[in-house]
C-alpha positions in Angstrom: 35.7 2.6 22.7 32.5 1.0 24.2 29.4 0.5 22.1 26.4 -0.4 24.2 23.1 -1.8 22.9 20.1 -2.2 25.2 17.9 -5.1 24.1 16.2 -6.5 27.1 12.8 -5.9 28.7 13.1 -2.1 28.5 13.4 -2.3 24.7 10.5 -4.6 24.5 8.3 -2.4 26.6 9.2 0.6 24.4 8.2 -1.4 21.3 4.8 -2.3 22.9 4.0 1.4 22.9 3.9 1.2 19.1 0.8 -0.9 19.2 -1.3 2.2 19.0 0.2 2.9 15.5 -1.1 -0.4 14.0 -2.8 0.1 10.6 -6.4 -1.0 10.1 -6.5 -4.8 10.1 -8.6 -7.2 8.2 -8.0 -9.8 10.9 -9.4 -9.7 14.4 -6.2 -9.7 16.5 -3.1 -11.8 15.9 -3.4 -14.9 13.8 -2.1 -18.4 14.6 1.2 -18.1 12.6 2.0 -14.8 14.4 1.5 -16.5 17.7 3.7 -19.4 16.8 6.5 -16.9 16.1 6.9 -16.9 19.9 9.2 -19.8 19.3 11.4 -18.0 16.7 11.6 -14.5 18.1 13.3 -14.9 21.5 15.5 -11.9 22.4 19.0 -13.3 22.3 21.1 -10.6 24.0 21.0 -9.4 27.6 20.0 -5.8 28.0 23.5 -4.7 29.2 25.4 -6.1 26.2 28.1 -3.8 24.8 30.9 -4.1 22.3 34.3 -2.6 22.9 37.1 -2.1 20.4 40.7 -2.2 21.7 43.8 -2.3 19.5 41.7 -3.0 16.5 39.8 -6.0 18.0 36.1 -6.0 18.8 34.8 -7.9 21.8 32.0 -8.0 24.3 32.8 -5.6 27.1 33.2 -6.5 30.7 33.1 -10.3 30.4 35.2 -13.0 28.9 34.8 -14.4 25.4 32.8 -17.5 26.5 30.3 -15.5 28.5 30.1 -12.9 25.8 29.2 -15.5 23.1 26.6 -17.1 25.3 25.1 -13.9 26.9 25.3 -11.5 24.0 25.2 -13.8 20.9 23.9 -11.2 18.5 26.3 -8.5 19.5 29.1 -11.1 19.6 28.2 -12.1 16.0 28.6 -8.6 14.7 31.9 -8.3 16.7 33.1 -11.5 15.2 32.1 -10.5 11.7 34.0 -7.2 11.9 37.1 -9.0 13.3 37.0 -11.5 10.4 36.6 -8.7 7.8 39.4 -6.6 9.4 41.6 -9.8 9.3 40.8 -10.2 5.6 39.3 -13.7 6.0 39.3 -14.1 2.2 43.1 -14.7 2.5 42.7 -17.6 5.0 43.0 -21.3 4.3 40.1 -22.8 2.4 39.0 -26.4 2.3 40.7 -26.9 -1.1 44.0 -26.0 0.4 43.6 -27.5 3.9 42.5 -31.0 2.6 44.7 -31.8 -0.4 43.4 -34.1 -3.1 46.6 -36.3 -2.8 48.0 -35.6 0.8 51.4 -36.6 1.9 51.8 -38.1 5.4 52.7 -36.0 8.4 56.4 -35.9 9.1 57.5 -37.8 12.2 60.5 -39.5 13.7 59.8 -42.4 11.4 58.8 -40.4 8.3 61.3 -37.8 7.5 61.1 -37.3 3.7 58.3 -36.8 1.2 56.1 -35.7 4.1 54.3 -32.6 5.5 56.1 -30.6 8.1 53.9 -28.0 9.9 57.0 -26.4 11.4 58.7 -25.8 8.1 58.9 -22.1 7.1 56.7 -21.3 4.1 58.7 -21.0 0.9 57.4 -18.0 -1.0 56.2 -18.7 -4.5 54.1 -21.6 -5.5 52.2 -23.1 -2.5 52.4 -26.8 -1.7 49.7 -28.9 -3.2 50.0 -32.0 -1.0 50.1 -30.4 2.4 47.7 -28.2 4.3 48.1 -24.5 3.5 47.1 -21.3 5.2 47.0 -19.1 2.1 48.0 -15.8 3.8 51.4 -17.4 4.7 52.4 -17.3 1.0 53.1 -14.6 -1.5 51.4 -14.5 -3.9 48.3 -15.9 -2.2 46.8 -18.7 -4.2 43.7 -17.8 -6.2 40.2 -18.8 -5.1 38.6 -21.5 -7.2 35.9 -20.4 -9.7 33.8 -23.5 -9.9 30.2 -23.2 -8.7 29.8 -26.8 -7.5 31.2 -28.1 -10.8 28.3 -26.5 -12.7 29.5 -24.0 -15.3 27.6 -20.7 -15.0 27.0 -20.6 -18.8 24.9 -23.8 -18.4 22.4 -22.1 -16.1 18.8 -22.2 -17.3 15.9 -20.3 -15.9 13.9 -22.9 -13.9 11.0 -20.6 -13.0 7.8 -21.9 -14.3 9.3 -25.3 -14.9 10.0 -26.2 -11.3 7.3 -24.8 -9.0 9.5 -25.4 -5.9 11.9 -22.7 -7.3 9.1 -20.2 -7.2 8.1 -21.1 -3.7 11.7 -21.2 -2.4 14.0 -19.4 -4.9 17.0 -19.9 -2.5 17.0 -23.6 -3.4 17.9 -22.9 -7.0 20.6 -20.6 -6.0 21.9 -23.1 -3.5 22.3 -25.7 -6.3 24.3 -23.2 -8.4 26.4 -21.5 -5.7 30.2 -21.4 -5.2 30.5 -22.1 -1.5 33.9 -21.3 0.1 34.8 -22.1 3.7 37.6 -20.0 5.1 39.4 -21.1 8.2 41.8 -18.9 10.3 45.4 -19.7 11.2 44.6 -21.3 14.5 42.1 -23.7 12.9 44.3 -24.5 10.0 47.2 -25.3 12.3 45.2 -27.6 14.5 43.9 -29.6 11.5 47.5 -29.8 10.2 49.3 -30.7 13.4 46.7 -33.2 14.5 46.8 -35.1 11.1 43.1 -34.4 10.5 43.8 -33.6 6.8 43.9 -37.2 5.6 41.7 -40.2 6.0 44.6 -42.1 7.6 44.8 -39.5 10.4 41.0 -39.5 10.9 40.8 -43.3 10.9 43.7 -43.6 13.3 41.9 -41.5 15.9 38.8 -43.7 15.9 40.9 -46.9 16.0 43.0 -45.6 18.9 39.9 -44.6 20.9 38.5 -48.0 20.6 41.8 -49.6 21.4 42.1 -47.5 24.6 38.6 -48.4 25.7 39.3 -52.1 25.1 42.4 -51.8 27.3 40.5 -50.0 30.0 42.3 -46.7 29.3 39.2 -44.5 29.5 41.3 -41.3 30.1 43.2 -42.1 27.0 40.0 -42.5 25.0 39.0 -39.0 26.1 42.4 -37.6 25.3 41.9 -38.6 21.7 38.8 -36.5 21.3 39.0 -33.7 18.8 38.8 -30.3 20.4 39.7 -27.2 18.4 41.4 -24.2 20.2 39.0 -21.5 21.4 40.3 -19.0 19.0 39.4 -21.1 15.9 37.2 -19.3 13.5 35.5 -20.3 10.2 33.7 -18.2 7.6 31.4 -19.9 5.0 30.5 -17.6 2.2 28.1 -18.3 -0.6 29.0 -16.7 -4.0 27.1 -16.8 -7.3 28.4 -16.0 -10.8 27.3 -12.8 -12.5 25.6 -14.8 -15.3 23.3 -16.5 -12.7 22.3 -13.3 -11.0 21.6 -11.6 -14.4 19.6 -14.7 -15.5 17.5 -14.5 -12.3 17.0 -10.7 -12.6 18.8 -10.0 -9.3 21.3 -7.5 -10.7 21.2 -5.1 -13.6 23.5 -2.9 -15.7 24.2 0.4 -13.9 25.1 3.7 -15.7 28.7 4.6 -15.1 29.8 1.1 -14.0 31.2 -1.8 -15.9 30.0 -4.2 -13.3 26.2 -5.0 -13.0 24.8 -4.9 -9.5 21.8 -4.2 -7.4 21.4 -0.4 -7.7 19.8 0.1 -4.3 21.7 -2.5 -2.3 24.9 -3.5 -4.0 26.4 -7.0 -3.4 30.1 -7.5 -2.4 31.8 -8.6 -5.6 35.1 -10.3 -6.5 36.6 -11.3 -9.8 37.8 -14.9 -9.9 40.2 -16.2 -12.6 40.2 -19.7 -11.1 43.2 -22.0 -11.3 43.0 -22.7 -15.0 41.1 -26.0 -14.7 38.7 -27.1 -17.4 35.7 -26.7 -15.2 36.6 -23.2 -13.9 34.3 -20.4 -14.8 36.1 -17.1 -14.5 34.2 -13.9 -13.9 32.6 -11.7 -11.3 31.1 -13.5 -8.3 28.6 -11.9 -5.8 28.3 -12.8 -2.1 24.8 -13.5 -1.1 25.1 -15.1 2.3 27.4 -16.2 5.1 27.3 -18.8 7.9 30.1 -18.3 10.4 31.3 -19.9 13.6 33.9 -19.5 16.3 35.0 -22.0 19.0 34.2 -19.6 21.9 31.6 -22.1 23.1 32.0 -25.9 23.3 29.3 -26.3 20.6 30.6 -23.2 18.8 28.9 -19.8 18.3 27.1 -19.8 15.0 25.5 -16.9 13.1 24.0 -16.5 9.6 24.2 -13.4 7.5 22.0 -12.6 4.4 22.1 -9.9 1.8 19.2 -7.6 2.4 17.7 -8.2 -1.1 17.8 -12.0 -0.9 14.4 -13.4 -2.0 12.7 -15.0 1.0 15.3 -13.6 3.5 13.0 -13.9 6.5 10.7 -16.7 5.2 9.4 -19.4 7.6 11.6 -18.5 10.6 11.9 -14.7 10.5 15.1 -12.7 11.0 16.3 -12.1 14.6 18.9 -9.4 15.5 19.1 -7.8 18.9 22.1 -5.5 18.1 22.7 -4.5 14.5 19.4 -3.3 12.9 16.2 -2.1 14.4 12.9 -3.0 12.6 9.4 -1.5 12.9 7.8 -3.7 15.6 4.3 -3.3 14.1 5.2 -3.4 10.4 3.0 -6.6 10.1 -0.6 -6.0 11.1 -1.9 -7.9 14.0 1.1 -8.3 16.3 4.1 -6.6 17.9 7.4 -8.4 17.5 9.7 -5.8 19.0 12.5 -4.1 17.2 14.8 -7.1 16.9 12.6 -9.5 14.9 11.2 -9.4 11.4 8.4 -12.0 11.1 7.9 -14.1 7.9 5.4 -12.8 5.5 1.9 -14.2 5.7 -1.5 -13.9 4.1 -4.9 -14.9 5.2 -6.4 -17.8 3.4 -9.8 -16.7 2.0 -10.4 -19.9 0.0 -12.0 -21.8 2.8 -15.8 -21.6 3.4 -15.2 -21.0 7.0 -12.2 -19.9 9.1 -9.4 -17.5 8.2 -6.3 -19.6 8.4 -3.0 -17.8 7.7 -0.4 -19.1 5.2 3.2 -18.3 4.6 4.0 -16.0 1.7 7.4 -17.1 0.4 10.1 -16.0 -2.1 9.5 -12.2 -1.8 12.1 -9.5 -0.9 11.9 -8.1 2.6 12.5 -4.5 1.6 13.7 -2.2 4.5 11.0 0.3 3.3 8.5 -2.3 4.5 10.3 -3.7 7.5 11.5 -0.4 8.7 15.0 -1.7 9.2 17.6 0.9 10.2 21.2 0.4 11.3 21.6 1.1 15.0 24.0 3.7 16.3 26.0 1.0 18.0 26.6 -1.0 14.8 27.4 2.2 12.9 30.0 3.1 15.5 31.4 -0.5 15.4 31.8 -0.3 11.7 33.5 3.1 11.9 35.9 2.0 14.6 36.9 -1.2 12.8 37.2 0.5 9.4 34.4 -1.4 7.8 32.2 0.1 5.1 33.9 3.4 5.3 34.3 4.2 1.6 31.6 6.0 -0.4 31.8 3.5 -3.2 33.4 0.1 -3.8 37.2 0.8 -4.2 37.7 -2.1 -6.5 34.9 -4.5 -7.7 37.5 -7.1 -8.5 38.5 -7.6 -4.9 36.9 -7.9 -1.5 37.8 -5.0 0.8 36.9 -4.0 4.3 36.1 -0.4 3.1 33.4 -1.5 0.7 30.1 0.1 1.7 28.3 -3.0 0.5 29.0 -4.6 4.0 26.0 -2.5 5.2 23.7 -4.4 2.9 24.1 -7.7 4.9 21.8 -8.5 7.8 22.1 -10.9 10.7 19.6 -13.7 10.1 20.1 -15.3 13.6 22.5 -16.8 16.0 22.7 -20.2 17.6 24.7 -21.2 20.7 23.0 -24.4 21.9 20.9 -27.4 20.7 17.9 -26.3 22.7 16.5 -23.4 24.7 16.4 -23.5 28.4 12.8 -24.7 28.0 13.7 -27.5 25.8 12.7 -26.1 22.4 15.1 -27.1 19.6 17.0 -24.1 18.3 17.8 -23.4 14.7 18.7 -20.9 12.1 19.5 -20.9 8.4 20.2 -18.7 5.4 17.9 -18.9 2.3 20.9 -19.7 0.1 23.0 -21.9 2.4 20.0 -23.9 3.5 17.7 -23.4 0.5 14.8 -25.8 0.5 15.0 -26.7 4.2 15.6 -23.4 6.1 12.6 -24.1 8.3 14.3 -27.1 9.9 17.9 -26.0 9.7 20.1 -26.2 12.8 23.8 -25.3 12.6 24.7 -27.0 15.8 22.8 -30.3 15.2 23.9 -30.6 11.6 27.6 -30.0 12.4 27.5 -32.2 15.4 27.1 -35.1 13.0 30.6 -34.5 11.5 32.4 -37.7 12.5 34.8 -40.3 11.1 34.8 -44.1 11.5 37.8 -46.5 11.6 38.4 -45.9 7.9 38.4 -42.1 8.2 35.2 -41.7 6.3 32.1 -39.9 7.4 29.4 -42.1 8.9 26.6 -39.6 8.3 27.2 -38.5 4.8 23.7 -36.9 4.7 25.4 -33.8 6.3 22.8 -33.3 8.9 19.9 -34.9 7.0 17.0 -36.7 8.7 14.4 -39.1 7.4 11.6 -36.6 6.8 10.9 -34.8 3.5 9.3 -31.4 3.8 6.2 -30.2 1.9 8.4 -29.4 -1.2 10.0 -32.8 -1.2 13.4 -31.7 0.1 14.9 -33.7 2.9 14.7 -32.0 6.3 17.7 -31.8 8.6 17.9 -32.8 12.2 17.2 -30.2 15.0 17.7 -30.5 18.7 20.1 -32.6 20.7 22.3 -35.2 18.9 21.5 -38.8 19.0 24.1 -40.9 20.9 23.7 -43.7 18.4 25.4 -41.5 15.8 28.6 -41.9 17.7 28.5 -44.9 20.1 27.8 -48.6 20.1 26.5 -49.3 23.5 27.3 -53.0 23.7 31.0 -52.6 24.3 30.9 -49.7 24.5 32.6 -48.6 21.3 33.1 -45.4 19.4 31.6 -46.1 16.1 32.3 -42.6 14.9 34.7 -40.1 16.4 33.1 -36.7 16.4 35.4 -34.1 14.7 34.2 -31.1 16.7 31.5 -29.9 14.3 33.8 -29.7 11.2 32.3 -31.0 8.0 35.5 -30.1 6.1 36.5 -33.7 6.8 34.3 -34.7 3.8 37.2 -33.4 1.7 39.8 -35.7 3.3 41.5 -38.1 1.0 43.8 -41.1 1.5 47.6 -40.7 1.3 47.7 -44.2 -0.1 44.2 -45.3 -1.4 43.2 -48.9 -1.3 41.4 -49.0 -4.6 38.4 -46.8 -5.2 36.3 -47.7 -2.2 37.4 -44.7 0.0 39.5 -46.8 2.3 43.3 -46.4 2.7 46.0 -49.1 2.5 46.9 -48.7 6.2 46.3 -46.6 9.2 48.9 -45.4 11.8 48.8 -47.3 15.1 49.4 -44.1 17.1 47.5 -41.0 15.8 49.2 -37.6 16.1 47.9 -35.5 19.0 49.3 -32.0 19.0 49.0 -29.5 21.9 46.6 -26.6 21.5 48.8 -24.4 23.8 
């Protein structure tokens, strides 16, 4: 089955015809902020992009995966999402099972006992706690944790009125209280396991070996030690919030005939988490508000962010850009035409000045489809149907995530990112209001994750996780955008590799020592020869 979506110049010209339908405007033509949305509203997909479904797998039609991710990033995002949902990504490995708190060493010719063997057949029952685990390999599958960043949900207080920033950017409060789970597919989990990237000893050994190779003049050897995940590696980062938090914030309500509160107009995906029995675990219903997903189909990965349609501030500051899944009213905002693939951030004209009519952002409001005109495209509707996504009339079981849950249709593509800059040199970026709450206007998936690197001790050298030196107007630290800085990774005097880039994977922050040397984050020793496994 082929699902074609035309999004190029022909679609834009058709949208321009809607200018005649503009409502009466208080402003005289487009304002400055609307013009500046030129830099956020680029059409991502070529006008011939199409999705095909063969043997239960969605892909870009007619071209290979790499070209599809680069040429049709929005269509590719929806294809990747449906593939991940059909594969039940919620059963994949998570950071808590891939990076054990007390890891054992990788088995080798020298280490044959009390070690981790990636070739050992999974023993059904209790999963190992000291070796990387792909959860779907075991029966029963280990439960998901129920700890929202260590902050018990019953301790939530309503900050509104106390912290003005939470009123301006409500996503920031939710970010501080979320349960963020990163799911990694089998290919990605195996690569981390077999290449000994699950412990600080393994990470540190890579960096030490690279520098030893450079010192010996073995430049090819230094390159061979670079971390490069296989092209079928996929990760899904989902942001969940406890029922008590959403009730506290007025984002869900009791519904007649249902034991589970939700948004009556646009229900969230829900899951009941018992947790693992730990003291800080907070059992209960959790609701998915956003996702930031990536696949290694490109050297810098293909990134895309999804948001629940009712998220407050969903398109604030940077807008929402989708060439494939949903059409919006191109002239819903008076003064400009943005085409059907872009929802501009809300603005208002500033009448406080004696002269001038400067526009300002309006933040923290819901972008209701009744206002934006959003409607699912026939192509996405067909893709969902073909992949068995959102096919049920109601949620089959609020306690579990399922592909059939119609709530999948309540999530929208915020944007995609495939490079550090545009062809004209503009820094690219995208971010979800929950995942990047407080700094969504400067968020860049590629730049942030490019900083993921480990030094000779196996520790991250840029623990700010993408952070830069500038605070924004709310006081939150902005993150870097654009091309990486070579000084993050290299010392030019030697040269030396001060930090080995770990192919955009911040999961290394969870890496622990097999044999800690005190409480300083360093290990007692590091292997002379790091494990390098084939990706074939």
